[in-house]
C-alpha positions in Angstrom: 129.1 90.3 110.4 126.8 92.0 112.9 123.3 90.7 112.8 120.6 93.3 112.4 117.0 92.2 113.1 114.0 94.1 111.9 110.9 93.3 113.9 107.8 94.3 111.9 104.9 92.6 113.5 101.2 93.4 114.0 99.4 93.0 117.3 98.4 89.7 118.9 94.7 90.8 119.2 93.5 90.6 122.8 96.8 89.9 124.3 99.6 92.2 123.0 99.9 95.5 121.0 102.3 95.6 118.1 104.6 97.6 120.3 104.5 95.1 123.0 105.1 92.2 120.5 108.4 94.1 119.4 109.5 94.7 123.1 109.0 91.0 124.0 110.7 89.6 120.9 113.6 92.0 121.5 114.0 90.9 125.1 114.0 87.2 124.0 116.6 87.7 121.3 119.0 89.6 123.6 118.8 86.9 126.2 120.5 84.7 123.7 122.5 87.2 121.7 123.0 90.3 124.0 124.7 92.4 121.4 122.2 91.9 118.5 121.1 95.1 116.9 117.3 95.3 116.8 115.1 97.8 114.9 111.4 97.7 116.0 108.8 98.9 113.5 105.4 97.9 114.7 103.0 97.5 111.7 99.3 97.6 111.0 97.1 97.0 108.0 94.7 99.8 108.4 92.7 98.5 111.2 93.0 99.1 114.9 96.6 99.8 115.9 97.4 101.9 112.9 97.8 105.2 114.8 100.0 103.4 117.3 102.2 102.1 114.5 102.6 105.6 113.1 103.4 107.1 116.5 106.0 104.4 117.2 108.1 105.7 114.3 107.9 109.4 115.2 104.4 110.7 114.3 103.0 113.0 116.8 99.8 111.6 118.6 96.9 114.1 118.5 93.9 113.5 120.9 90.4 114.9 120.1 87.0 114.5 121.4 84.5 113.0 118.8 81.2 111.1 118.7 81.5 107.3 119.3 79.4 104.9 117.2 76.4 105.4 119.6 76.8 109.2 119.6 78.4 109.4 123.1 81.6 111.5 123.2 84.9 109.5 123.2 88.6 110.6 123.2 90.1 109.5 119.9 93.6 109.9 118.4 95.2 110.5 115.0 98.9 110.7 114.0 100.6 113.7 112.4 104.0 114.2 111.0 104.6 117.3 108.8 101.5 117.6 106.5 100.8 113.9 106.6 98.1 112.5 108.9 97.2 108.9 109.7 93.6 108.6 110.7 92.2 105.3 112.1 88.4 104.9 111.8 88.3 102.4 114.6 89.6 105.1 117.0 86.2 106.8 116.6 83.8 104.2 115.3 85.4 100.9 116.2 83.9 97.9 118.0 86.1 98.7 120.9 84.1 101.9 121.4 80.9 99.9 122.2 80.1 98.8 125.8 81.0 95.3 126.4 78.6 92.8 125.0 76.6 95.6 123.2 76.1 95.7 119.4 74.2 98.2 117.3 74.3 96.9 113.7 71.4 99.2 112.5 72.2 102.4 114.5 76.0 102.6 114.9 77.3 105.7 113.1 80.7 106.8 111.5 80.1 110.5 112.4 83.1 110.4 114.8 85.3 109.2 111.9 84.3 112.3 109.9 85.1 114.5 112.9 88.5 112.8 113.0 89.1 113.5 109.4 88.1 117.2 109.9 90.5 117.4 113.0 93.3 116.2 110.6 92.4 118.9 108.1 92.4 121.5 110.9 95.9 120.3 111.8 97.1 121.2 108.3 97.2 117.7 106.7 97.5 117.6 103.0 97.9 113.8 102.8 95.6 111.7 104.9 96.1 108.0 105.2 92.6 106.8 106.3 93.0 103.3 107.9 89.7 101.5 108.0 88.8 98.2 109.8 87.4 96.9 113.0 84.3 99.1 112.7 81.1 98.8 114.7 79.2 100.4 111.9 77.5 99.6 108.6 76.4 103.0 107.4 78.1 103.2 104.2 80.1 106.2 105.5 76.9 108.4 105.7 77.8 109.4 109.2 81.3 110.4 108.2 80.0 112.4 105.2 77.5 114.1 107.5 80.2 115.3 109.8 82.1 116.6 106.9 79.1 118.7 105.6 76.9 116.3 103.6 73.1 116.2 104.2 70.9 113.1 103.9 67.2 113.9 104.2 64.0 111.9 104.3 60.8 112.6 102.4 59.8 115.3 104.9 63.1 117.1 104.5 64.4 115.9 107.9 67.8 114.2 108.5 67.6 110.5 108.5 68.4 108.5 111.7 72.0 107.6 112.2 73.3 104.2 111.2 72.8 101.9 108.2 69.2 101.2 109.2 68.2 104.8 108.6 69.6 104.9 105.1 66.4 103.3 103.7 64.6 106.4 104.4 67.0 108.6 102.3 65.1 110.7 99.8 67.7 113.3 98.9 71.4 113.5 99.2 73.2 116.8 99.0 77.1 116.8 99.0 77.4 120.5 98.1 78.3 121.4 101.7 81.3 119.1 102.0 84.4 120.7 103.5 86.1 122.4 100.5 89.5 121.5 101.9 88.9 117.9 101.0 89.3 118.7 97.3 93.0 119.8 97.9 93.9 116.7 100.0 95.4 113.4 98.8 93.0 111.0 100.7 94.3 107.4 100.7 91.8 104.6 101.7 94.0 102.0 103.4 92.2 98.7 104.0 92.9 94.9 104.0 89.6 94.1 102.4 88.4 94.7 98.8 84.7 93.9 99.1 82.0 96.0 97.2 79.4 97.8 99.2 76.5 95.4 98.8 75.6 91.9 97.5 76.8 88.5 98.6 80.3 89.8 99.1 79.2 93.2 100.3 79.7 94.8 103.7 76.4 93.7 105.4 76.6 90.0 104.2 80.3 89.4 105.0 80.9 91.5 108.0 77.5 92.4 109.4 77.3 89.2 111.6 80.6 90.2 113.4 78.8 93.4 114.5 75.8 91.7 115.8 73.6 91.8 112.7 71.0 89.0 112.5 70.0 87.6 109.1 67.0 90.0 109.0 69.5 92.9 109.9 71.8 91.8 107.1 68.9 91.9 104.7 67.8 95.3 106.0 71.2 96.8 105.8 72.0 95.5 102.3 68.7 97.0 101.0 69.4 100.2 102.8 72.8 100.7 101.4 71.7 99.7 97.9 69.0 102.4 98.2 71.5 104.9 99.6 73.9 104.3 96.6 70.9 104.7 94.2 69.9 108.1 95.7 73.5 109.2 95.5 73.6 108.1 91.9 70.7 110.4 91.2 72.3 113.3 93.1 76.0 113.1 92.0 76.0 110.9 88.8 76.9 107.5 87.7 80.2 107.7 89.6 78.4 106.9 92.8 77.3 103.5 91.3 80.8 102.8 90.1 82.1 103.5 93.6 79.6 101.1 95.2 81.0 98.3 93.1 84.6 99.3 93.4 87.2 97.2 95.5 87.2 98.5 99.1 83.8 100.2 99.0 82.5 97.6 101.5 85.5 98.2 103.9 84.5 98.8 107.5 80.8 98.6 107.0 80.9 100.6 103.8 82.9 103.6 105.1 85.1 102.8 102.0 82.2 103.8 99.8 82.0 107.2 101.6 85.7 107.7 101.3 85.6 106.9 97.6 82.9 109.5 97.2 85.3 112.0 98.7 87.9 111.1 96.0 90.0 108.7 98.0 92.5 106.3 96.3 92.1 102.7 97.4 95.3 100.9 98.3 96.0 97.7 100.4 96.5 98.9 104.0 99.7 97.2 104.7 101.3 98.5 101.5 100.3 102.2 102.5 101.5 101.6 106.1 104.9 100.3 105.0 105.4 103.3 102.8 104.3 105.7 105.6 106.4 103.9 108.3 109.6 104.0 106.2 109.9 100.3 105.9 112.1 100.1 102.8 115.2 101.8 104.3 114.8 99.8 107.5 114.6 96.6 105.4 117.8 97.5 103.6 119.6 97.6 107.0 118.3 94.2 108.2 119.8 90.8 107.9 116.7 89.1 109.4 113.1 90.2 109.5 110.6 89.0 112.2 106.9 89.6 111.4 103.8 88.1 112.7 100.2 88.5 114.3 98.0 86.7 116.6 96.7 84.1 114.2 98.6 83.0 111.1 95.9 81.6 108.9 94.3 81.8 105.5 93.2 85.3 106.1 96.9 86.4 106.7 97.6 85.5 103.0 95.0 87.9 101.8 96.4 91.4 102.5 97.2 91.1 106.3 100.3 92.7 107.7 102.6 89.7 107.8 102.0 88.8 104.2 102.8 92.4 103.2 105.9 92.4 105.2 107.1 89.1 103.9 106.4 90.0 100.3 108.5 93.2 100.6 111.2 91.3 102.3 111.4 88.5 99.7 111.6 91.2 97.0 114.6 92.5 98.9 116.1 89.0 99.3 115.9 89.1 103.0 115.1 86.1 105.3 111.7 86.3 107.1 110.5 84.3 110.1 107.2 84.9 111.8 105.8 84.8 115.4 102.2 84.1 116.2 99.8 83.0 118.8 98.1 80.3 116.7 99.5 78.7 113.5 96.9 77.4 110.9 99.1 77.4 107.7 101.2 74.5 106.4 104.9 75.1 105.7 104.4 75.1 102.0 101.8 78.0 102.3 104.2 79.9 104.5 107.0 79.4 101.9 104.8 80.7 99.1 104.2 83.8 101.2 107.9 84.3 101.7 108.1 83.1 105.3 110.9 80.7 106.0 109.5 79.4 109.4 106.7 80.3 111.9 107.0 80.1 115.5 103.6 79.8 117.4 103.3 80.4 121.1 101.6 77.0 121.2 105.0 75.5 120.2 106.3 76.5 123.6 103.1 76.3 125.7 100.4 73.9 124.5 97.7 75.4 126.7 96.0 78.0 124.5 94.3 79.7 127.5 97.8 80.2 129.0 99.2 81.5 125.7 96.4 84.2 125.6 96.8 85.1 129.4 100.6 85.0 129.4 101.5 85.9 125.9 104.4 88.3 126.7 106.6 85.9 128.6 105.9 83.0 126.3 106.7 85.2 123.2 110.1 85.9 124.8 110.8 82.2 125.0 109.7 81.9 121.3 112.3 84.7 120.4 114.9 82.8 122.3 114.3 79.9 119.9 114.5 82.2 117.0 117.9 83.5 118.1 119.2 80.0 118.6 118.0 79.0 115.1 119.0 82.2 113.1 121.4 84.3 115.1 123.9 82.0 116.9 
C-alpha cells in the first residue's frame, strides 16, 4: 500500500515557520522513502502564523496598512477565500510589532486589529475567523472597538488615552456607532486560552508579565479593565458583565472581551483552524500524521495545535507522531494525547543552541528517523 503522510505541524517559534517545518520534514522523509506521498497542511491555533496557515491551503493573502500597537503604521495581512476571512490580531497588534526590547503594557492598543477586521468587511467577508494570541496589548479590545466605531470618553467628554492604562478614565461608553456590517457577520473568536477578563486568572495577571507589565502595572491594568467592563455594563446591559467572565474574554490582553461584545462565538483556535483548513478530508487520505511545535510540554496539552491535531487523528483511527525542538512530556502523557511517539531535535543534536540555530537541517535528520521507524 502506498504510504501517504499528512504533515500538520505548527511553527517552531524563533526557528522555523509552520511552512518551513513541513518542507524540512518532507525533505527528510523523501531521503529515505523517495516515492512517499506527502500532503503538507501547516497549522496554527489562532496565534501568530494563523494567516500563513490559511494562505498555505489556498486562501488569498491581502495586505493593508494599519496602526501598530504604538500607533505607528505597519503593513499587516489577512487571508480571504470566497466570503471567509482569517484575521490574525498579532499581524496588527502583536509583540512582533514592537521594536526589539520595547514593551508598552499600559499604552499598547488593538486599534490596528479593528482596522484589519474592517478591511475584511470591506473585502466582502461574511464569516470572519478572528485568531487572537501573541498580543502586545492589554486593552480589553477597546482600541479594536474604537476602530470599528465605538467611543470611550472620559469625564470631560474626551477620548481616553490608548491602551489598557487609559481605561481607568472611561466615564461613558457608546457602541451605537459600531460598523453595522458586523451584525450580519459570523465572527468566530479563535483562541487557545479560555481565561476570563480580570481576576487571578485574567488577562493582566496571567499574561501581563509576558508583555513587560510590572506587578504594579498588572494591578493597574486589572483595575482598569474591571472599570471598563463596569462602564460597559451600565451602557449596554448585564451582557457586558457576562462577557467579562466568559471563557476567552481574557484572550490576547482582553481583545476576546471586545470580540464577545461584537457577538463573536468563542471556539478553541485549533478546532476552528482545522475546519477552515480542510483537515478532515486530508486526514482521511493519510496513513500517518506528523504534527508538532517548538516545545512539546504541559501547555501543548491545553488547546495547542499538536493536541488538536492528535485528537482529531485519534478519532479517525490514524497513527500520529510529533516533531519538536524540546520535549518535556513523558511517553504516558503523549499517549493520552494520542501521540504514538515524539521526536525532539535534541534527540539528534544535544546542543540546544545548535538546535535553535540549525533547526532546519536537524529536523530533516529527525524526519529520516521517522521514515525509518514508520515508513520502511
